[in-house]
Short mmCIF file of the C-alpha atoms (twelve columns), coordinates in Angstrom:
data_MODEL
# 
_entry.id   MODEL 
# 
loop_
_atom_site.group_PDB 
_atom_site.id 
_atom_site.type_symbol 
_atom_site.label_atom_id 
_atom_site.label_alt_id 
_atom_site.label_comp_id 
_atom_site.label_asym_id 
_atom_site.label_seq_id 
_atom_site.Cartn_x 
_atom_site.Cartn_y 
_atom_site.Cartn_z 
_atom_site.pdbx_PDB_model_num 
ATOM 1   C CA . UNK A 1   58.295 -135.283 -44.197 1 
ATOM 2   C CA . UNK A 2   55.209 -133.388 -43.945 1 
ATOM 3   C CA . UNK A 3   54.447 -130.093 -46.540 1 
ATOM 4   C CA . UNK A 4   53.327 -126.985 -45.406 1 
ATOM 5   C CA . UNK A 5   50.603 -125.484 -47.311 1 
ATOM 6   C CA . UNK A 6   51.382 -122.498 -49.529 1 
ATOM 7   C CA . UNK A 7   49.457 -119.224 -48.447 1 
ATOM 8   C CA . UNK A 8   47.042 -121.579 -47.034 1 
ATOM 9   C CA . UNK A 9   46.198 -123.897 -49.926 1 
ATOM 10  C CA . UNK A 10  47.281 -127.683 -49.390 1 
ATOM 11  C CA . UNK A 11  47.128 -128.321 -52.844 1 
ATOM 12  C CA . UNK A 12  49.181 -125.318 -53.889 1 
ATOM 13  C CA . UNK A 13  52.263 -126.592 -52.481 1 
ATOM 14  C CA . UNK A 14  52.529 -129.263 -55.125 1 
ATOM 15  C CA . UNK A 15  52.501 -127.632 -58.361 1 
ATOM 16  C CA . UNK A 16  54.943 -124.951 -57.273 1 
ATOM 17  C CA . UNK A 17  57.379 -127.027 -56.432 1 
ATOM 18  C CA . UNK A 18  56.798 -129.137 -59.804 1 
ATOM 19  C CA . UNK A 19  58.621 -126.767 -61.834 1 
ATOM 20  C CA . UNK A 20  61.301 -125.802 -59.438 1 
ATOM 21  C CA . UNK A 21  62.335 -129.190 -60.132 1 
ATOM 22  C CA . UNK A 22  63.782 -128.722 -63.059 1 
ATOM 23  C CA . UNK A 23  67.321 -127.318 -63.802 1 
ATOM 24  C CA . UNK A 24  67.644 -124.046 -64.252 1 
ATOM 25  C CA . UNK A 25  68.904 -124.283 -67.940 1 
ATOM 26  C CA . UNK A 26  65.696 -126.255 -68.961 1 
ATOM 27  C CA . UNK A 27  63.536 -123.831 -67.153 1 
ATOM 28  C CA . UNK A 28  65.376 -121.156 -68.967 1 
ATOM 29  C CA . UNK A 29  65.133 -122.635 -72.023 1 
ATOM 30  C CA . UNK A 30  61.230 -123.358 -71.578 1 
ATOM 31  C CA . UNK A 31  60.656 -119.983 -70.690 1 
ATOM 32  C CA . UNK A 32  62.369 -118.570 -73.857 1 
ATOM 33  C CA . UNK A 33  60.540 -120.968 -76.073 1 
ATOM 34  C CA . UNK A 34  57.033 -119.969 -74.743 1 
ATOM 35  C CA . UNK A 35  58.095 -116.261 -75.006 1 
ATOM 36  C CA . UNK A 36  58.886 -116.868 -78.423 1 
ATOM 37  C CA . UNK A 37  55.737 -118.703 -79.594 1 
ATOM 38  C CA . UNK A 38  53.900 -116.253 -77.417 1 
ATOM 39  C CA . UNK A 39  55.492 -113.138 -79.169 1 
ATOM 40  C CA . UNK A 40  54.462 -115.062 -82.473 1 
ATOM 41  C CA . UNK A 41  50.806 -115.315 -81.595 1 
ATOM 42  C CA . UNK A 42  50.974 -111.593 -79.378 1 
ATOM 43  C CA . UNK A 43  51.762 -110.176 -82.674 1 
ATOM 44  C CA . UNK A 44  48.978 -112.040 -84.540 1 
ATOM 45  C CA . UNK A 45  46.149 -111.533 -81.829 1 
ATOM 46  C CA . UNK A 46  47.215 -107.694 -82.170 1 
ATOM 47  C CA . UNK A 47  46.832 -107.719 -85.720 1 
ATOM 48  C CA . UNK A 48  43.194 -108.855 -85.176 1 
ATOM 49  C CA . UNK A 49  42.188 -106.991 -82.129 1 
ATOM 50  C CA . UNK A 50  43.900 -103.584 -82.447 1 
ATOM 51  C CA . UNK A 51  42.772 -101.248 -79.388 1 
ATOM 52  C CA . UNK A 52  41.307 -104.159 -77.842 1 
ATOM 53  C CA . UNK A 53  44.027 -105.350 -77.200 1 
ATOM 54  C CA . UNK A 54  47.368 -105.513 -75.007 1 
ATOM 55  C CA . UNK A 55  49.690 -104.562 -77.904 1 
ATOM 56  C CA . UNK A 56  52.402 -107.689 -79.124 1 
ATOM 57  C CA . UNK A 57  54.327 -107.023 -75.770 1 
ATOM 58  C CA . UNK A 58  50.888 -107.469 -73.343 1 
ATOM 59  C CA . UNK A 59  49.351 -110.137 -75.610 1 
ATOM 60  C CA . UNK A 60  53.297 -112.017 -75.013 1 
ATOM 61  C CA . UNK A 61  53.437 -111.170 -71.368 1 
ATOM 62  C CA . UNK A 62  50.163 -112.530 -70.744 1 
ATOM 63  C CA . UNK A 63  50.345 -115.655 -73.007 1 
ATOM 64  C CA . UNK A 64  53.457 -116.504 -70.983 1 
ATOM 65  C CA . UNK A 65  52.336 -116.139 -67.851 1 
ATOM 66  C CA . UNK A 66  48.909 -117.801 -68.382 1 
ATOM 67  C CA . UNK A 67  50.756 -120.713 -69.914 1 
ATOM 68  C CA . UNK A 68  52.815 -121.416 -66.922 1 
ATOM 69  C CA . UNK A 69  50.176 -120.311 -64.443 1 
ATOM 70  C CA . UNK A 70  47.600 -123.626 -66.353 1 
ATOM 71  C CA . UNK A 71  50.634 -125.865 -66.206 1 
ATOM 72  C CA . UNK A 72  51.287 -125.170 -62.313 1 
ATOM 73  C CA . UNK A 73  47.536 -125.112 -61.402 1 
ATOM 74  C CA . UNK A 74  46.921 -128.741 -63.147 1 
ATOM 75  C CA . UNK A 75  49.563 -130.009 -61.811 1 
ATOM 76  C CA . UNK A 76  49.219 -128.825 -57.801 1 
ATOM 77  C CA . UNK A 77  45.786 -130.746 -58.378 1 
ATOM 78  C CA . UNK A 78  47.575 -134.196 -59.255 1 
ATOM 79  C CA . UNK A 79  47.436 -134.046 -63.182 1 
ATOM 80  C CA . UNK A 80  50.765 -135.528 -64.557 1 
ATOM 81  C CA . UNK A 81  51.773 -133.961 -67.516 1 
ATOM 82  C CA . UNK A 82  54.816 -135.869 -68.114 1 
ATOM 83  C CA . UNK A 83  53.227 -136.406 -71.853 1 
ATOM 84  C CA . UNK A 84  54.323 -133.171 -73.684 1 
ATOM 85  C CA . UNK A 85  51.446 -132.875 -75.654 1 
ATOM 86  C CA . UNK A 86  48.969 -133.091 -72.680 1 
ATOM 87  C CA . UNK A 87  51.322 -130.361 -71.147 1 
ATOM 88  C CA . UNK A 88  51.080 -127.940 -73.864 1 
ATOM 89  C CA . UNK A 89  47.116 -128.648 -74.432 1 
ATOM 90  C CA . UNK A 90  46.654 -127.339 -70.745 1 
ATOM 91  C CA . UNK A 91  49.169 -124.385 -71.101 1 
ATOM 92  C CA . UNK A 92  48.043 -122.901 -74.579 1 
ATOM 93  C CA . UNK A 93  44.383 -123.819 -72.891 1 
ATOM 94  C CA . UNK A 94  45.585 -121.199 -70.149 1 
ATOM 95  C CA . UNK A 95  47.100 -119.263 -72.196 1 
ATOM 96  C CA . UNK A 96  44.551 -118.253 -74.012 1 
ATOM 97  C CA . UNK A 97  42.043 -118.358 -71.738 1 
ATOM 98  C CA . UNK A 98  44.042 -115.612 -69.918 1 
ATOM 99  C CA . UNK A 99  43.995 -113.352 -72.369 1 
ATOM 100 C CA . UNK A 100 40.580 -114.012 -73.517 1 
ATOM 101 C CA . UNK A 101 39.578 -113.253 -69.547 1 
ATOM 102 C CA . UNK A 102 41.534 -110.295 -69.715 1 
ATOM 103 C CA . UNK A 103 40.476 -108.795 -72.747 1 
ATOM 104 C CA . UNK A 104 36.550 -109.233 -71.503 1 
ATOM 105 C CA . UNK A 105 37.247 -107.360 -68.634 1 
ATOM 106 C CA . UNK A 106 38.548 -104.523 -70.433 1 
ATOM 107 C CA . UNK A 107 36.305 -104.440 -72.631 1 
ATOM 108 C CA . UNK A 108 33.687 -104.323 -69.967 1 
ATOM 109 C CA . UNK A 109 35.511 -101.849 -68.167 1 
ATOM 110 C CA . UNK A 110 35.801 -99.731  -70.989 1 
ATOM 111 C CA . UNK A 111 32.004 -99.797  -72.041 1 
ATOM 112 C CA . UNK A 112 31.307 -98.103  -68.125 1 
# 
C-alpha cells in the first residue's frame, strides 16, 4: 500500500505516523515527562532571561513543542531513534533550538 504524502511532502508522512504508533498511555506519559522537565528548564531559563524570555509556562510550551517536533523531523528523515539516548539528544537539541530561535526573533522584533 502506497503512503500518500502529507501536505505534499513525501518525507513528512513517515515521521508523523511513527509517534502515533505508541500506545495512548505511553504517549501521554511521554508528553507528561517531557512537560515536567520542560517546566524545570523553563523556570530556570525565565530566571536567566527575565523579560527577554517567554515566561516559565511559555518556555515550557516551547520546549515541549520543540522536543517532539525535533523527534518527528529526525524520524521523518529516516533517522532511527530506537536508542533512548539518541532520541533525548535530538529532542533536547530541538527544544533548545526552538527557544533560541524564537528568542532571537523576539529580540529582533523588539529592536525594530
